[in-house]
C-alpha positions in Angstrom: 17.1 -9.5 60.1 16.7 -6.5 57.4 16.5 -2.7 58.4 13.8 -2.5 55.7 11.3 -4.7 57.7 8.2 -4.6 59.7 10.0 -6.6 62.4 12.9 -4.4 62.6 10.9 -1.0 62.9 8.1 -1.8 64.5 9.6 -4.3 67.3 13.7 -4.9 67.3 14.7 -1.0 67.3 11.9 0.0 69.7 13.2 -2.6 71.7 17.0 -2.1 71.2 16.8 1.8 72.1 14.0 1.3 75.3 16.3 -1.6 76.8 19.8 0.2 76.1 18.9 3.7 77.7 16.8 2.2 80.5 19.6 -0.3 81.5 22.1 2.8 80.9 20.2 4.7 84.0 21.2 1.7 86.4 24.0 0.1 84.9 26.1 0.9 81.7 27.6 -2.5 81.9 24.2 -3.7 81.6 23.3 -1.4 78.8 26.6 -2.4 76.7 25.6 -6.2 77.3 22.2 -5.6 76.2 23.4 -4.1 72.8 25.6 -6.7 72.3 22.6 -9.6 73.0 20.4 -7.7 70.5 23.1 -7.0 67.7 23.4 -11.3 68.0 19.8 -11.6 67.8 19.7 -9.3 64.5 22.5 -11.3 63.0 20.9 -14.9 64.1 17.8 -14.1 63.1 17.5 -15.9 59.7 19.9 -18.8 61.0 21.1 -19.0 64.4 23.6 -21.4 63.1 25.8 -18.9 62.3 26.3 -17.1 65.6 28.5 -20.2 66.2 30.1 -18.7 63.2 30.7 -15.1 64.1 31.0 -16.3 68.3 33.6 -18.6 67.5 35.7 -15.9 64.6 35.1 -13.3 67.5 36.5 -15.2 70.8 39.9 -16.4 68.2 40.5 -13.0 67.3 40.0 -11.6 70.7 42.3 -14.2 72.4 45.0 -13.6 69.4 44.6 -9.8 70.0 45.5 -10.4 73.7 48.9 -12.0 72.9 49.7 -9.6 70.2 49.4 -6.7 72.8 51.5 -8.2 75.1 55.0 -6.6 75.6 57.6 -9.1 75.2 55.5 -11.8 73.7 58.2 -13.8 71.5 56.0 -14.9 68.6 54.1 -11.6 67.5 54.7 -12.0 63.8 54.2 -15.8 63.3 51.0 -15.7 65.3 50.0 -12.3 63.5 50.4 -14.1 60.2 48.6 -17.2 61.4 45.0 -15.2 62.7 45.1 -13.0 59.6 45.6 -16.5 57.6 42.6 -17.9 59.5 40.5 -14.8 58.7 41.3 -15.1 55.2 40.6 -19.0 54.9 37.3 -18.5 56.5 36.1 -16.2 53.9 37.8 -18.6 51.1 36.0 -21.6 52.6 32.4 -20.0 52.4 32.8 -17.5 49.5 35.4 -18.7 47.1 35.9 -22.4 47.5 33.0 -23.7 45.0 34.6 -20.7 42.7 38.1 -22.4 42.7 37.2 -25.7 42.8 34.9 -25.2 39.9 38.2 -23.5 38.0 39.9 -26.1 38.8 37.7 -28.6 37.6 37.8 -26.5 34.1 41.3 -26.0 33.8 42.6 -29.8 34.8 39.0 -31.9 33.6 39.1 -33.2 37.5 35.7 -33.9 39.5 36.2 -32.3 42.9 32.7 -31.8 44.3 31.3 -28.7 45.4 30.2 -27.6 48.6 27.1 -25.4 48.0 27.7 -23.5 51.0 25.1 -20.8 51.7 27.4 -17.2 52.3 26.6 -16.2 55.6 25.5 -12.7 56.0 28.2 -10.0 56.5 31.0 -12.1 56.6 33.2 -10.0 54.4 32.4 -7.1 56.6 33.0 -8.4 60.1 36.2 -10.6 59.1 37.8 -7.5 57.3 37.5 -5.3 60.5 38.9 -8.0 62.7 42.1 -8.5 60.1 42.1 -4.2 61.1 42.4 -5.3 64.7 44.7 -7.9 64.5 47.1 -5.8 63.0 46.7 -3.2 64.7 47.4 -5.3 68.1 50.2 -6.5 66.4 51.5 -2.7 65.7 51.0 -1.9 69.2 47.9 0.4 68.2 45.2 -1.1 70.7 44.5 -1.5 74.1 43.5 -4.2 76.2 40.1 -3.8 75.8 37.1 -6.2 77.6 36.0 -9.1 75.7 32.4 -7.6 75.6 34.0 -4.1 74.2 35.8 -6.3 71.4 32.6 -8.5 70.3 30.2 -5.5 70.2 32.9 -4.0 68.4 32.6 -6.7 65.7 29.0 -7.5 65.9 27.5 -4.0 66.2 24.0 -4.3 64.2 24.2 -1.4 62.1 27.3 -1.7 60.8 27.7 -5.6 61.0 26.4 -7.2 57.8 27.2 -4.2 54.8 29.4 -2.0 56.4 31.1 0.4 57.1 33.9 -1.1 58.1 34.9 0.5 61.4 38.6 0.9 63.0 38.3 0.0 66.7 39.9 3.5 67.8 36.6 5.0 66.2 34.0 2.9 68.1 35.3 1.1 71.3 36.4 4.3 73.1 32.5 5.4 72.6 31.6 2.4 74.6 33.2 3.9 77.6 32.0 7.2 77.1 29.5 8.2 80.0 28.1 10.8 78.2 27.2 8.7 75.3 25.1 6.5 77.8 22.4 9.0 78.1 19.6 9.7 76.0 20.3 12.6 73.8 17.0 14.0 72.1 19.3 15.8 69.4 21.2 12.9 68.5 17.9 10.4 68.4 15.7 13.0 66.4 19.3 13.3 63.9 19.6 9.6 63.8 15.7 9.1 62.9 15.9 11.7 60.3 18.6 10.1 58.5 17.5 6.1 59.0 14.0 7.7 57.5 16.1 9.6 54.4 17.9 6.0 53.7 14.9 3.9 54.0 13.5 6.1 51.5 15.9 5.7 48.9 15.9 1.8 49.2 12.5 1.7 49.4 10.8 4.2 47.2 14.1 4.5 44.7 16.3 1.7 44.6 13.4 -1.2 44.7 11.7 0.9 42.2 14.9 0.9 39.7 15.2 -2.9 40.4 12.0 -3.7 38.5 13.5 -2.7 35.3 17.0 -4.4 35.7 16.0 -7.6 37.0 13.7 -9.0 33.9 16.7 -7.6 31.1 19.7 -9.1 33.0 18.1 -12.1 33.5 19.3 -13.2 30.1 20.1 -11.8 26.6 16.9 -11.4 24.9 16.5 -7.4 25.4 17.0 -5.0 22.6 20.1 -2.6 22.7 17.6 0.0 23.7 16.7 -1.7 26.8 19.7 -3.0 28.1 21.0 1.0 27.5 18.2 1.9 29.9 18.6 -1.2 32.2 22.2 -0.3 32.8 21.1 3.5 33.8 18.5 1.6 35.8 20.9 -0.1 37.5 23.7 2.4 38.1 20.5 4.3 40.1 19.4 0.8 42.0 22.6 0.4 42.9 23.8 4.1 44.3 20.6 4.4 46.3 20.4 0.9 47.6 24.0 1.2 49.0 23.4 4.9 50.0 20.4 4.5 51.7 21.9 1.5 54.1 25.2 3.8 54.6 22.3 6.5 55.8 20.5 4.2 57.8 23.5 2.8 59.3 24.8 5.9 60.9 21.4 7.0 61.6 21.0 4.0 63.6 24.2 4.3 65.4 23.0 8.4 66.1 20.1 6.9 67.9 22.4 4.9 70.3 24.3 7.8 71.0 27.2 6.2 68.9 29.3 7.7 65.7 29.8 5.7 62.9 32.2 7.4 59.9 31.0 8.0 56.8 30.6 5.3 53.9 29.3 7.0 51.1 29.8 10.6 49.9 28.0 11.3 46.5 30.6 9.4 44.4 28.8 10.3 41.0 29.5 14.1 41.6 33.5 13.1 41.1 35.5 14.1 38.3 37.4 11.2 37.6 37.8 7.4 38.9 40.2 7.9 41.5 37.8 10.4 42.9 35.0 8.4 42.5 36.9 5.5 44.5 37.8 8.2 47.7 33.6 8.7 47.9 32.5 5.1 47.1 32.7 2.5 49.9 34.8 4.9 51.7 36.0 2.6 54.5 36.4 -0.3 52.2 39.0 1.6 50.4 40.6 2.9 54.1 41.5 -0.8 54.6 42.6 -1.7 51.6 44.8 1.6 51.5 45.9 1.1 55.2 46.2 -2.7 55.2 47.4 -3.8 51.5 48.5 -0.8 49.1 50.6 1.0 51.8 52.5 -2.4 52.9 53.1 -3.2 49.3 54.8 0.0 48.9 51.9 2.7 48.3 53.3 5.5 46.4 56.7 5.9 47.7 59.6 5.7 45.6 60.3 7.2 42.2 59.1 4.2 40.1 55.7 4.9 38.4 55.8 1.2 37.5 55.8 -0.1 40.9 53.0 2.4 42.0 50.7 1.4 39.3 51.2 -2.3 40.1 50.3 -1.8 43.7 46.9 0.0 42.6 46.4 -3.0 39.7 46.8 -5.1 43.1 44.5 -3.6 45.3 41.6 -3.0 42.6 42.2 -6.7 41.6 41.7 -7.7 45.3 38.7 -5.0 45.7 36.9 -6.7 42.8 37.7 -10.3 44.3 36.1 -9.4 47.3 32.9 -8.2 46.1 32.5 -11.9 44.9 33.6 -15.0 43.2 32.8 -14.7 39.8 35.2 -13.0 36.9 32.9 -10.9 36.5 33.9 -8.7 39.6 37.8 -9.3 39.4 37.6 -7.8 35.5 35.4 -5.0 36.9 38.1 -4.2 39.7 40.9 -4.4 37.1 38.7 -2.1 35.0 38.5 0.5 37.8 42.4 -0.2 38.6 43.0 0.5 34.7 40.6 3.7 34.9 42.7 4.8 38.1 46.0 4.4 36.6 45.3 6.3 33.7 43.9 9.0 36.1 46.9 9.1 37.7 49.0 9.5 34.6 46.8 11.9 32.6 46.3 14.1 35.4 48.0 17.5 33.9 45.8 16.7 30.7 42.5 16.0 32.5 42.5 18.5 34.9 42.4 21.4 32.1 39.0 19.8 31.0 36.0 21.7 31.8 34.3 19.8 34.9 31.2 19.3 33.4 32.6 17.0 30.8 35.0 15.4 33.4 32.0 14.5 35.4 29.9 13.0 32.4 33.3 11.0 31.5 33.4 9.6 34.8 29.7 8.8 35.4 29.6 6.9 32.0 32.5 4.9 32.4 31.2 3.9 35.9 28.0 3.0 34.5 29.6 0.7 31.9 31.3 -1.0 34.5 28.1 -1.4 36.7 26.8 -3.4 33.6 29.7 -6.0 34.1 29.0 -6.0 37.9 25.6 -7.0 37.1 26.1 -9.0 34.6 25.5 -12.8 35.8 28.8 -14.1 33.1 31.5 -12.5 31.4 29.7 -14.3 28.6 26.6 -12.3 29.1 27.9 -9.4 29.3 30.3 -9.8 26.0 26.6 -9.8 24.2 25.7 -7.0 26.1 28.3 -4.8 25.0 27.7 -6.4 21.3 24.2 -5.1 21.5 25.4 -1.5 23.1 28.1 -1.0 20.5 26.3 -2.1 17.7 23.0 -0.5 18.4 21.2 -3.3 16.4 17.6 -2.8 17.9 16.5 0.5 19.4 12.9 -0.3 20.0 11.7 -0.4 23.5 9.1 -2.7 24.6 5.8 -1.5 26.1 6.3 -4.0 29.3 10.1 -2.8 29.8 8.5 0.8 30.1 5.7 -0.4 32.1 8.4 -1.2 35.1 9.2 2.4 35.3 5.5 3.7 35.4 5.4 6.3 38.1 2.2 5.1 40.2 -1.0 7.1 40.2 0.4 9.3 37.3 -2.5 8.2 35.4 -5.1 9.2 37.8 -3.3 12.6 37.9 -3.2 13.3 34.3 -7.4 12.4 34.2 -7.8 14.5 37.0 -6.2 17.3 35.3 -8.2 16.4 32.1 -4.7 15.6 30.4 -5.6 13.3 27.2 -2.7 10.5 27.2 -1.8 7.0 25.8 -0.5 4.3 27.7 2.8 4.5 25.8 2.9 8.4 26.2 2.5 7.8 29.8 5.3 5.2 30.1 7.7 7.4 28.4 7.0 10.4 30.3 7.5 8.3 33.6 10.6 6.8 32.5 12.6 10.1 31.3 11.0 12.2 34.7 12.6 9.2 36.6 15.7 9.1 35.3 15.9 13.2 35.0 15.1 13.6 39.0 17.8 10.5 39.8 20.6 12.0 37.9 19.5 15.3 39.6 19.9 13.9 42.9 23.2 12.2 42.5 24.6 15.1 40.7 22.9 17.7 42.8 21.8 17.3 45.9 23.8 16.9 49.3 25.0 13.7 50.9 23.0 13.4 53.7 25.9 12.5 56.3 26.9 16.1 55.8 23.4 17.7 55.7 22.1 20.1 58.7 19.2 19.3 60.2 16.3 21.2 62.0 14.9 19.9 65.2 11.7 21.9 64.9 8.1 20.5 64.6 7.9 20.8 60.8 10.8 18.7 60.2 9.8 16.1 62.7 6.3 15.8 61.1 8.0 15.8 57.7 10.2 12.6 58.6 7.3 11.2 60.5 5.1 11.4 57.4 8.2 9.7 54.9 8.6 7.1 57.5 4.8 6.2 57.9 5.0 6.3 53.5 8.1 4.2 53.4 6.7 1.5 56.3 3.3 1.2 54.1 5.5 0.9 50.9 7.4 -2.4 52.6 5.1 -4.8 51.0 7.9 -6.8 48.9 10.8 -7.2 51.6 14.1 -7.0 49.3 17.5 -7.6 50.2 20.8 -4.9 50.0 22.8 -5.7 47.5 25.9 -5.1 49.5 24.6 -8.2 51.8 25.5 -10.7 48.7 29.2 -9.2 48.8 
């Protein structure tokens, strides 16, 4: 089920909130079970078979965690390694098996069969979340939670399929807090405002830019100028798509009186690539730091080479985590090299003007998004050739039409301003890119924004929600559902 669908907004969400707070007034445990049941419906809506997958994963990890939390259990380390390996194997089987087999066949001229498995929604997210719980149980940092609490921690619908990757100490204790069982008009209003703003980012901005991205990246026939514009469009599309989802997830949590961690903090305002990664997909970065980078040795010690190696390992894993394609691996490696360069050259780069550093970071990230979006490394190499040779700077009217602001012609006609179709297209494209750049560079993150709960704010929120709902003509999946 998608946040940006009529079913979710008009049926699932009201039913979830009414049932949750209604049952909490009678029995708080019933309210928790209701939230768990609705989360499982949310996950199993498109393919109920995957409920067996997530159910088996939750049960397996819960049983392992119970043994790991026991004092004096003799085989703790062996069980922890087994549980973590089983979780990684689950991701590998569904996400990387065909990628691995394809490369084996190419290298050794074998003919192993592909499985062509559909990637279960959210498997990368709920598996990492459970790995963190297993490791924390081994380290003695968890408590003996009830199964329903643990199951809801893993399957809680706002963060189930695209994050944030929540730690147990952030969420499970909230389930037992009696104050969070009571309906809070303030938290619900704040959650509705965040959800609506996030929905607007997705429906009104990200999906709009997608219209310019998808046709160009479908092949290699576009001109140099069209690929440049398409890469910038994708830079804004993935920003508003993921930022919108993150806002919606936190807003939905707030409606349930539950606080989810910030996962997105205006990353395009960063002055370096290392800072970008402290702001983009923050909970994934936290997971990789806590459960991979630090166990590898982190930044301890005086050997710079070892620190740089640990950094490169983390970013290579991060790239591979995003998808079974060498484009993602190379994307991660490029970012790893940039973070290493940030570390080595910090004493010099910090002297540069902030605007120059911000521009350089933004352009580097934009270039790397081109690799991230490309369907293959070979396609990206063709794109690079077009970018660096600038062999064709023409832009077709069909491409510019994808960036046309709706009803702009009618506005110009009403104002008696003469125009041509091409002039409208160019003006629309320039205005859209300028507005998007202003928002990502200057506007405050919704997670840290202040909210008013007066009539004017609620009416504005209701109007924006109405505009978003009537704009749901084409339901589109969030980009991070694919990862």
